BATIKE-410297 format. One record per atom (N, C-alpha, C, CB): residue number from 1; residue in three letters; atom name; x, y, z. Coordinates in nm, 3 decimals, padded with zeros to 5 digits, m for minus. Glycine has a CB too. Example, Ala and Ser with C-alpha at 12.3 -4.5 7.8 and 13.67 -1.06 7.14 Angstrom:
2
ATOM    n  res  atom       px       py       pz
ATOM    1  ala     N   01.319  m00.569   00.780
ATOM    1  ala    CA   01.230  m00.450   00.780
ATOM    1  ala     C   01.320  m00.330   00.780
ATOM    1  ala    CB   01.131  m00.447   00.905
ATOM    2  ser     N   01.285  m00.225   00.708
ATOM    2  ser    CA   01.367  m00.106   00.714
ATOM    2  ser     C   01.290   00.003   00.787
ATOM    2  ser    CB   01.408  m00.060   00.572
//
This chain:
82
ATOM    n  res  atom       px       py       pz
ATOM    1  met     N   09.552   01.119   06.973
ATOM    1  met    CA   09.473   01.240   06.976
ATOM    1  met     C   09.555   01.348   07.048
ATOM    1  met    CB   09.335   01.217   07.048
ATOM    2  pro     N   09.572   01.464   06.985
ATOM    2  pro    CA   09.655   01.568   07.046
ATOM    2  pro     C   09.587   01.629   07.168
ATOM    2  pro    CB   09.687   01.678   06.943
ATOM    3  arg     N   09.669   01.666   07.260
ATOM    3  arg    CA   09.620   01.728   07.383
ATOM    3  arg     C   09.585   01.875   07.356
ATOM    3  arg    CB   09.726   01.717   07.497
ATOM    4  ile     N   09.473   01.920   07.411
ATOM    4  ile    CA   09.429   02.059   07.390
ATOM    4  ile     C   09.516   02.149   07.476
ATOM    4  ile    CB   09.277   02.078   07.426
ATOM    5  ser     N   09.566   02.254   07.414
ATOM    5  ser    CA   09.650   02.347   07.490
ATOM    5  ser     C   09.565   02.428   07.586
ATOM    5  ser    CB   09.727   02.441   07.394
ATOM    6  arg     N   09.629   02.484   07.684
ATOM    6  arg    CA   09.559   02.563   07.784
ATOM    6  arg     C   09.489   02.682   07.719
ATOM    6  arg    CB   09.656   02.610   07.893
ATOM    7  arg     N   09.557   02.744   07.626
ATOM    7  arg    CA   09.500   02.860   07.557
ATOM    7  arg     C   09.374   02.820   07.479
ATOM    7  arg    CB   09.604   02.924   07.461
ATOM    8  asp     N   09.380   02.707   07.409
ATOM    8  asp    CA   09.262   02.660   07.334
ATOM    8  asp     C   09.146   02.628   07.428
ATOM    8  asp    CB   09.298   02.536   07.251
ATOM    9  his     N   09.181   02.570   07.542
ATOM    9  his    CA   09.077   02.538   07.640
ATOM    9  his     C   09.011   02.665   07.693
ATOM    9  his    CB   09.137   02.456   07.758
ATOM   10  ile     N   09.089   02.765   07.725
ATOM   10  ile    CA   09.035   02.892   07.774
ATOM   10  ile     C   08.948   02.957   07.668
ATOM   10  ile    CB   09.148   02.987   07.816
ATOM   11  gln     N   08.993   02.954   07.544
ATOM   11  gln    CA   08.914   03.013   07.437
ATOM   11  gln     C   08.782   02.938   07.418
ATOM   11  gln    CB   08.994   03.012   07.306
ATOM   12  ser     N   08.786   02.807   07.428
ATOM   12  ser    CA   08.662   02.731   07.411
ATOM   12  ser     C   08.565   02.757   07.526
ATOM   12  ser    CB   08.693   02.580   07.401
ATOM   13  val     N   08.616   02.773   07.648
ATOM   13  val    CA   08.530   02.804   07.762
ATOM   13  val     C   08.471   02.944   07.746
ATOM   13  val    CB   08.609   02.795   07.894
ATOM   14  leu     N   08.551   03.040   07.705
ATOM   14  leu    CA   08.500   03.176   07.684
ATOM   14  leu     C   08.395   03.179   07.574
ATOM   14  leu    CB   08.615   03.270   07.650
ATOM   15  leu     N   08.416   03.103   07.468
ATOM   15  leu    CA   08.318   03.095   07.360
ATOM   15  leu     C   08.187   03.034   07.411
ATOM   15  leu    CB   08.374   03.012   07.243
ATOM   16  met     N   08.198   02.928   07.491
ATOM   16  met    CA   08.080   02.865   07.547
ATOM   16  met     C   08.004   02.963   07.636
ATOM   16  met    CB   08.118   02.739   07.626
ATOM   17  leu     N   08.074   03.039   07.720
ATOM   17  leu    CA   08.010   03.137   07.808
ATOM   17  leu     C   07.944   03.249   07.727
ATOM   17  leu    CB   08.112   03.197   07.905
ATOM   18  his     N   08.009   03.290   07.620
ATOM   18  his    CA   07.953   03.393   07.534
ATOM   18  his     C   07.824   03.343   07.468
ATOM   18  his    CB   08.055   03.436   07.427
ATOM   19  glu     N   07.825   03.220   07.421
ATOM   19  glu    CA   07.705   03.163   07.359
ATOM   19  glu     C   07.592   03.148   07.460
ATOM   19  glu    CB   07.737   03.027   07.296
ATOM   20  arg     N   07.627   03.107   07.581
ATOM   20  arg    CA   07.526   03.094   07.687
ATOM   20  arg     C   07.466   03.230   07.721
ATOM   20  arg    CB   07.588   03.030   07.814
ATOM   21  asp     N   07.550   03.332   07.726
ATOM   21  asp    CA   07.502   03.467   07.754
ATOM   21  asp     C   07.408   03.514   07.644
ATOM   21  asp    CB   07.620   03.565   07.769
ATOM   22  asn     N   07.443   03.489   07.520
ATOM   22  asn    CA   07.356   03.527   07.409
ATOM   22  asn     C   07.222   03.455   07.416
ATOM   22  asn    CB   07.423   03.498   07.275
ATOM   23  thr     N   07.225   03.327   07.449
ATOM   23  thr    CA   07.101   03.250   07.460
ATOM   23  thr     C   07.012   03.306   07.569
ATOM   23  thr    CB   07.132   03.103   07.488
ATOM   24  arg     N   07.070   03.339   07.682
ATOM   24  arg    CA   06.992   03.395   07.793
ATOM   24  arg     C   06.934   03.530   07.756
ATOM   24  arg    CB   07.078   03.408   07.919
ATOM   25  arg     N   07.010   03.611   07.687
ATOM   25  arg    CA   06.958   03.742   07.646
ATOM   25  arg     C   06.842   03.725   07.548
ATOM   25  arg    CB   07.070   03.826   07.581
ATOM   26  gln     N   06.852   03.628   07.458
ATOM   26  gln    CA   06.742   03.602   07.365
ATOM   26  gln     C   06.618   03.555   07.439
ATOM   26  gln    CB   06.785   03.497   07.261
ATOM   27  glu     N   06.636   03.471   07.541
ATOM   27  glu    CA   06.522   03.426   07.620
ATOM   27  glu     C   06.457   03.543   07.694
ATOM   27  glu    CB   06.566   03.319   07.720
ATOM   28  leu     N   06.538   03.633   07.747
ATOM   28  leu    CA   06.482   03.750   07.816
ATOM   28  leu     C   06.406   03.839   07.718
ATOM   28  leu    CB   06.593   03.830   07.885
ATOM   29  asp     N   06.456   03.850   07.596
ATOM   29  asp    CA   06.385   03.929   07.495
ATOM   29  asp     C   06.252   03.864   07.459
ATOM   29  asp    CB   06.471   03.948   07.369
ATOM   30  glu     N   06.251   03.731   07.459
ATOM   30  glu    CA   06.130   03.658   07.423
ATOM   30  glu     C   06.025   03.668   07.534
ATOM   30  glu    CB   06.162   03.512   07.395
ATOM   31  tyr     N   06.071   03.670   07.658
ATOM   31  tyr    CA   05.981   03.677   07.773
ATOM   31  tyr     C   06.016   03.799   07.857
ATOM   31  tyr    CB   05.989   03.547   07.857
ATOM   32  pro     N   05.965   03.916   07.820
ATOM   32  pro    CA   06.001   04.038   07.893
ATOM   32  pro     C   05.951   04.034   08.038
ATOM   32  pro    CB   05.944   04.162   07.821
ATOM   33  arg     N   06.019   04.107   08.123
ATOM   33  arg    CA   05.984   04.111   08.265
ATOM   33  arg     C   05.883   04.219   08.298
ATOM   33  arg    CB   06.107   04.130   08.348
ATOM   34  val     N   05.864   04.315   08.208
ATOM   34  val    CA   05.774   04.427   08.233
ATOM   34  val     C   05.655   04.415   08.138
ATOM   34  val    CB   05.848   04.563   08.214
ATOM   35  leu     N   05.535   04.433   08.194
ATOM   35  leu    CA   05.416   04.430   08.111
ATOM   35  leu     C   05.412   04.550   08.018
ATOM   35  leu    CB   05.290   04.426   08.198
ATOM   36  gln     N   05.363   04.528   07.899
ATOM   36  gln    CA   05.339   04.639   07.809
ATOM   36  gln     C   05.219   04.717   07.863
ATOM   36  gln    CB   05.314   04.588   07.661
ATOM   37  glu     N   05.205   04.841   07.821
ATOM   37  glu    CA   05.098   04.927   07.874
ATOM   37  glu     C   04.959   04.869   07.849
ATOM   37  glu    CB   05.107   05.065   07.813
ATOM   38  his     N   04.939   04.806   07.734
ATOM   38  his    CA   04.806   04.756   07.700
ATOM   38  his     C   04.779   04.616   07.756
ATOM   38  his    CB   04.790   04.754   07.550
ATOM   39  glu     N   04.878   04.552   07.817
ATOM   39  glu    CA   04.861   04.418   07.871
ATOM   39  glu     C   04.809   04.424   08.015
ATOM   39  glu    CB   04.992   04.340   07.865
ATOM   40  thr     N   04.729   04.329   08.051
ATOM   40  thr    CA   04.685   04.315   08.190
ATOM   40  thr     C   04.736   04.181   08.240
ATOM   40  thr    CB   04.529   04.326   08.203
ATOM   41  pro     N   04.776   04.175   08.365
ATOM   41  pro    CA   04.826   04.049   08.417
ATOM   41  pro     C   04.717   03.943   08.421
ATOM   41  pro    CB   04.885   04.068   08.555
ATOM   42  ala     N   04.753   03.821   08.388
ATOM   42  ala    CA   04.658   03.711   08.392
ATOM   42  ala     C   04.623   03.681   08.537
ATOM   42  ala    CB   04.714   03.585   08.322
ATOM   43  pro     N   04.495   03.660   08.567
ATOM   43  pro    CA   04.459   03.631   08.705
ATOM   43  pro     C   04.520   03.498   08.750
ATOM   43  pro    CB   04.305   03.627   08.720
ATOM   44  gln     N   04.570   03.496   08.872
ATOM   44  gln    CA   04.635   03.374   08.924
ATOM   44  gln     C   04.531   03.291   08.999
ATOM   44  gln    CB   04.755   03.411   09.018
ATOM   45  cys     N   04.502   03.331   09.117
ATOM   45  cys    CA   04.398   03.267   09.196
ATOM   45  cys     C   04.350   03.371   09.298
ATOM   45  cys    CB   04.450   03.135   09.268
ATOM   46  pro     N   04.231   03.355   09.350
ATOM   46  pro    CA   04.177   03.458   09.441
ATOM   46  pro     C   04.267   03.483   09.562
ATOM   46  pro    CB   04.040   03.417   09.489
ATOM   47  ile     N   04.326   03.380   09.618
ATOM   47  ile    CA   04.409   03.398   09.737
ATOM   47  ile     C   04.535   03.476   09.699
ATOM   47  ile    CB   04.447   03.262   09.800
ATOM   48  tyr     N   04.602   03.434   09.592
ATOM   48  tyr    CA   04.723   03.502   09.546
ATOM   48  tyr     C   04.691   03.647   09.511
ATOM   48  tyr    CB   04.783   03.430   09.423
ATOM   49  asp     N   04.582   03.668   09.438
ATOM   49  asp    CA   04.544   03.803   09.399
ATOM   49  asp     C   04.517   03.890   09.521
ATOM   49  asp    CB   04.420   03.800   09.309
ATOM   50  gly     N   04.463   03.831   09.627
ATOM   50  gly    CA   04.439   03.906   09.750
ATOM   50  gly     C   04.568   03.955   09.812
ATOM   50  gly    CB   04.364   03.821   09.849
ATOM   51  phe     N   04.672   03.869   09.813
ATOM   51  phe    CA   04.801   03.911   09.868
ATOM   51  phe     C   04.859   04.025   09.785
ATOM   51  phe    CB   04.899   03.792   09.872
ATOM   52  val     N   04.853   04.013   09.653
ATOM   52  val    CA   04.907   04.117   09.566
ATOM   52  val     C   04.829   04.247   09.582
ATOM   52  val    CB   04.905   04.071   09.419
ATOM   53  ala     N   04.696   04.237   09.592
ATOM   53  ala    CA   04.614   04.358   09.607
ATOM   53  ala     C   04.644   04.428   09.739
ATOM   53  ala    CB   04.465   04.322   09.600
ATOM   54  asp     N   04.671   04.351   09.844
ATOM   54  asp    CA   04.699   04.412   09.974
ATOM   54  asp     C   04.835   04.477   09.981
ATOM   54  asp    CB   04.688   04.308   10.082
ATOM   55  gly     N   04.939   04.414   09.920
ATOM   55  gly    CA   05.074   04.467   09.938
ATOM   55  gly     C   05.157   04.477   09.813
ATOM   55  gly    CB   05.144   04.386   10.033
ATOM   56  gly     N   05.099   04.458   09.697
ATOM   56  gly    CA   05.176   04.464   09.573
ATOM   56  gly     C   05.262   04.340   09.556
ATOM   56  gly    CB   05.264   04.589   09.572
ATOM   57  ala     N   05.347   04.342   09.455
ATOM   57  ala    CA   05.431   04.226   09.425
ATOM   57  ala     C   05.529   04.196   09.538
ATOM   57  ala    CB   05.508   04.248   09.296
ATOM   58  asp     N   05.571   04.298   09.612
ATOM   58  asp    CA   05.663   04.276   09.723
ATOM   58  asp     C   05.599   04.197   09.836
ATOM   58  asp    CB   05.713   04.409   09.776
ATOM   59  ala     N   05.469   04.198   09.843
ATOM   59  ala    CA   05.402   04.123   09.949
ATOM   59  ala     C   05.429   03.974   09.936
ATOM   59  ala    CB   05.252   04.148   09.945
ATOM   60  ile     N   05.446   03.926   09.815
ATOM   60  ile    CA   05.473   03.783   09.794
ATOM   60  ile     C   05.610   03.747   09.850
ATOM   60  ile    CB   05.465   03.748   09.643
ATOM   61  val     N   05.705   03.836   09.836
ATOM   61  val    CA   05.841   03.811   09.887
ATOM   61  val     C   05.842   03.808   10.039
ATOM   61  val    CB   05.939   03.917   09.835
ATOM   62  arg     N   05.754   03.885   10.101
ATOM   62  arg    CA   05.754   03.898   10.246
ATOM   62  arg     C   05.645   03.816   10.314
ATOM   62  arg    CB   05.739   04.043   10.284
ATOM   63  leu     N   05.605   03.704   10.255
ATOM   63  leu    CA   05.501   03.622   10.315
ATOM   63  leu     C   05.547   03.561   10.447
ATOM   63  leu    CB   05.459   03.511   10.218
ATOM   64  thr     N   05.456   03.555   10.540
ATOM   64  thr    CA   05.484   03.489   10.667
ATOM   64  thr     C   05.463   03.338   10.648
ATOM   64  thr    CB   05.393   03.545   10.783
ATOM   65  pro     N   05.516   03.256   10.738
ATOM   65  pro    CA   05.493   03.111   10.725
ATOM   65  pro     C   05.344   03.075   10.721
ATOM   65  pro    CB   05.560   03.038   10.841
ATOM   66  arg     N   05.263   03.146   10.798
ATOM   66  arg    CA   05.118   03.118   10.796
ATOM   66  arg     C   05.058   03.148   10.658
ATOM   66  arg    CB   05.046   03.201   10.905
ATOM   67  glu     N   05.100   03.259   10.598
ATOM   67  glu    CA   05.048   03.294   10.465
ATOM   67  glu     C   05.096   03.194   10.360
ATOM   67  glu    CB   05.092   03.437   10.427
ATOM   68  val     N   05.221   03.149   10.372
ATOM   68  val    CA   05.271   03.048   10.278
ATOM   68  val     C   05.189   02.920   10.291
ATOM   68  val    CB   05.421   03.019   10.304
ATOM   69  asn     N   05.158   02.881   10.415
ATOM   69  asn    CA   05.076   02.762   10.436
ATOM   69  asn     C   04.937   02.778   10.376
ATOM   69  asn    CB   05.065   02.731   10.584
ATOM   70  thr     N   04.880   02.896   10.388
ATOM   70  thr    CA   04.749   02.921   10.328
ATOM   70  thr     C   04.754   02.903   10.177
ATOM   70  thr    CB   04.699   03.063   10.362
ATOM   71  leu     N   04.856   02.962   10.114
ATOM   71  leu    CA   04.871   02.944   09.970
ATOM   71  leu     C   04.897   02.798   09.934
ATOM   71  leu    CB   04.986   03.031   09.918
ATOM   72  trp     N   04.983   02.733   10.010
ATOM   72  trp    CA   05.018   02.595   09.980
ATOM   72  trp     C   04.894   02.505   09.989
ATOM   72  trp    CB   05.127   02.544   10.076
ATOM   73  met     N   04.813   02.525   10.090
ATOM   73  met    CA   04.693   02.442   10.107
ATOM   73  met     C   04.597   02.461   09.990
ATOM   73  met    CB   04.622   02.476   10.239
ATOM   74  ser     N   04.599   02.578   09.927
ATOM   74  ser    CA   04.508   02.601   09.815
ATOM   74  ser     C   04.557   02.538   09.685
ATOM   74  ser    CB   04.488   02.750   09.794
ATOM   75  val     N   04.687   02.508   09.675
ATOM   75  val    CA   04.739   02.451   09.550
ATOM   75  val     C   04.796   02.310   09.568
ATOM   75  val    CB   04.847   02.540   09.493
ATOM   76  arg     N   04.799   02.261   09.691
ATOM   76  arg    CA   04.863   02.133   09.720
ATOM   76  arg     C   04.808   02.018   09.636
ATOM   76  arg    CB   04.848   02.101   09.867
ATOM   77  cys     N   04.679   02.006   09.628
ATOM   77  cys    CA   04.619   01.895   09.551
ATOM   77  cys     C   04.658   01.903   09.404
ATOM   77  cys    CB   04.466   01.896   09.565
ATOM   78  his     N   04.655   02.023   09.350
ATOM   78  his    CA   04.691   02.041   09.210
ATOM   78  his     C   04.837   02.005   09.186
ATOM   78  his    CB   04.665   02.186   09.166
ATOM   79  val     N   04.926   02.049   09.274
ATOM   79  val    CA   05.069   02.023   09.258
ATOM   79  val     C   05.098   01.874   09.271
ATOM   79  val    CB   05.150   02.102   09.360
ATOM   80  ser     N   05.038   01.809   09.368
ATOM   80  ser    CA   05.066   01.666   09.389
ATOM   80  ser     C   05.008   01.580   09.278
ATOM   80  ser    CB   05.011   01.621   09.523
ATOM   81  arg     N   04.906   01.628   09.209
ATOM   81  arg    CA   04.848   01.555   09.096
ATOM   81  arg     C   04.944   01.548   08.977
ATOM   81  arg    CB   04.717   01.619   09.054
ATOM   82  tyr     N   05.026   01.651   08.961
ATOM   82  tyr    CA   05.115   01.658   08.846
ATOM   82  tyr     C   05.254   01.645   08.893
ATOM   82  tyr    CB   05.097   01.787   08.767
//
């Protein structure tokens, strides 16, 4: 079996990266990050919705350990079941 040249290897890696990039772009097109004007976000849970209502989406990023524990306690049984 002939040995793959360095150039062929580089080309195959670049092709693989290009295909991966195309796949990711297609996935992003399939699942957009921004809601359309006529869409409303699906309700999550009352506790989660309360955090978002109080501080917007950034509030989730800035949760304190106590707030994370509150959320975790509300979903722990569901998560451990599956």
